[in-house]
N, C-alpha and C positions, 0 to 999 in steps of 0.2 A: 504494500500500500504506500502511496506517495504522501508524505507529510509536508505541510506548508508552514513556513515560519511566521506568517502573518495571520495564523489561525490559532487561537488560544487552546482549543480542544486538542489540536494536533501537538502543540507544544507540551501540554500536560501528559499526553500519551507517550511522548518521547521521554519525558522525565521519569514516568513510571517504569518504562522499559529499562532505563539506565539504572534506576534504584534496584530493580529486581535482579538485573544482570550482575551488578557489582556488590550486591548484598549490603547496600548502604542503609543507614538509619533514616527514618522518615524526616523529611525537611519540613519546616514550618510552612503552612499554607500562605501566611502573609508574605514571607520571603519569596515563595514561588510566584505569587500573584504580582508582586512588585517587579520582579526580574522578567516575568513573562510580558508584562506591559511594556517594559523598556525594549525588549527584544522585538516585539511586534512593531513598535514605533520606529526603531532603527531600520528594521527590514523594509518597512513601507517607504521610509525615506530613501533607502538604497534603490528600491524599484523605481521610485519617481525620478531620481537624479542620475541613474546609471546611463552610460553612453552605449547606445545600440548601434552597431555598425550597419550602415545601409547596405542592402544587397542589390541595390539598383545597378551598380557598376561592377559587381563581382563577375568573374568569368563564368560563362555558361559552358557546360560540357556538351550541349546540344547544338552542334554546328551543322546547319542545313546546307549542303552543297547543291541542292536542287537536282537538276538532271545531269550534273557533271559526274561522269562514271569512268572514263578511261584514264589511264596513267598519263597519257599525253596531255590531256586537259589539266589534270591535277598538278602536274609538275610546272606547267606554265602559270597556273594560278598561284602556286607557292612562290614562284619567282616574283611575280608582280606584286603580291601582297607584302612579301618580305622587303621589297624595294620601295613600296609605297607608290607604285606606278599604275595609272589607269590605261596608259598607252605604252606599247613596246613594239620593237621591230624583230623580225626574224633574225637579223644579224646579231642583235643584242642577246637574244636567247641562246643562239649558237655559241657566242663567245662565253656566256656564263656556264653553259654545259661543259665546254672544253676546259675552262679554268677549274671547275668543280669535279671534273672527270666523271660526268654522268652520261651514261650511254643508253642506246636503244630508245630514243624519244623521237617520235614522228611529229615534228613541229607543225608542219602543214596540216596534218590531220587534227592536231589539237586546236589550232587556230580556227579551222573550218567548223569543228563541232562547237567551239565556244562562241562563234559568231551568231549562233541561234539563241543565245541568252539575251532576252529583252532586245535592246537596241544596239547590241554589240555589233562590230563590223570588222572585217578583215579585207583591207585593200592595199595594193602596192607593197605587199610584204610588211604591213604595219597593222597591228591588232589594237582595237580600242574596245575596252570592256564597258558594258552598260553602266551608267553612273549609279543606278540603284544597287546593282550587284556589287560594284566597287565599294560603295559606302557600307553595304551589309557586311562584306568580308573584312573591310578595314576596321569596323567597329568590334570585330571579333578576331583581330589580327593574331593574338597569341594562340587562341584556340584553333584557328584555321591552320596555323603553322604546325601545331602539335599533331593535328589530325593528318596533315599531308606529309609531314616529315618522313614517316616510315615508307611512303610511296617513293619519295625521292631517294632515300637510302637504298631501296631495293635496286635502283638503277645505277648506284655508285660502284665504281670498280677502280681501286687504286692501281694506277698503271705500273708503278714500280713493282708491285706484287706480281703483276702479269709478266713483267720482264724476268723476275726471279724464276717463275714457273717455266718460262721458255728456256732459260739458261739451264735449269736443272734437268730439263728433258732433252738437252743437247740439240736444240733446234738450230742454233747458230753454228755455221761453219767456221773454220779457223780464220779464213779471210774476213768473214763478217766480224769476228771478234777483234781482229786487228783494226778494222774500220771503227769499231766501238772505242778502241784504245785511242785512235786518232781523235775521235770526238771528245773523249775525256781529257786528253792532254792539251787540247786546244780550247776546251770549254765551249764547244759549239752547241748552241741550242736551236739554231735555225739552219735548214738545209734547202738549197735552191733546187728548182726543177725547171725543165725546158731551158730557155736561154740563161736563166740564173744558175743553172747547174754548172756552167763553164767555169765560173769562179771557184766553186767547191772542188771540181775535178782538178783544177790547177793547184789548189791548196793541198789537196790530198796527194797529188803527184810529188809535190815538193817535200811533204812529210815522208813519203815512201823513199825518196832519194836520200834524204838526210839520215834516214835510219837503215839504209841498205836493205830495204824490203824488196821482195820480188815485184816486178813491174805489174804483174797480174792483179795485185792488190789495188792498184790505182785504176785499172781498166774496168772495174766492175761497180763503179759508183751507182749506176742505175739499178743494179741488182740489190745493193745494200739498201738504197732508198725504198725500193719496192717492198723489201722485207719489213722495214719499219712501218710502212703504210699498211701492208696486209695484216700485220699483227697489232694494229691500232696503238702503236707506240708514239705516233706523231699525228698532228692534225693540220689541216689546211689553214694557212694564216695570211696568204697573199695570192691574188689572182691576176690573170691577164685581162685585157679589155674585153675578151670574149668569154670570161668567166671560168677559164681553166686555171687550176692551181699552179703557181710558179714558185711557191715556197711552203715548206712544212716546218712545224715547231714541235719540239719534244714536249710532252706533257710535263707539268710542273713537278709532280712527284718523282718522275723519272729523272729529270734534271737534278733534283736534290739528291737522289740516290747515286747517280753516276758521278757527280762532282763532289760527293762527300769524301772526307778524309778516311772514313771508315768503310768505303766501298769494298765489299768482301772478296771481289774477284780480281782486284788490281794486281796482286802478286802473280796470279795465274796468267793474266794478260802480259805482264812484263816477261815472264818466262817464255811465253809463246813468241813474243817479239824477239827475244834473244836467239831462240833456236831457228827462227824464220829468217834471220838476217843472212845476207849473202856474204860469204867470206871473201876478202880481197885476195 
């Protein structure tokens, strides 16, 4: 039974229980009555003056995403709400996905489906979220992010871990490993393609000559670049006027891994460099 401290009968019942439980001698009724009256008065004052935290602005766990159902849509909404954006471009989304190493997101599909939300629209590779939905999601920014964060995380793949997996499976040839050593020693994060490849080929050839490496190492730049592209270790970062990629960039986590002083395979690469050198 719930007892209330502003009810005399409840207080008397509590006192009787305490006396019986502790085998106390009976207390004078005058004392009980006086102290009970004080307690009731103090408790009523407390109830009157206590500060009650308003629940009006407290977070709600009921985040209504409406008809948003695909991961493509949810990841785009996560980005926009996290950044506080009502408008965003395909280019900006791509750049964010690359920096965060989030994969397998169909941006066009996400924008297309989201364009059916109210007055949202997708034109000229720019998406504009309906103002009502934007305000709705923004007012629940923290909750929306918490709901969508697991979806984003499911598409996250740390590229340096992917590299380690490829290395342990012996996917890289010895020549490819020497090319990786060239990248490491020269702290190269961007690799040219098409006409921009000429500079990199010349730079690689110079490194090969200076280290007495076989000429074949410098002749297969296109093969090395293709291997990096195929295994999703680089992303497109510059294009020709026709929209063809002319430069690729190593993902951030891979750069940090390769250029770290604790890179675990450096001694193995140095040993390979030594045994591959052409004796005079």
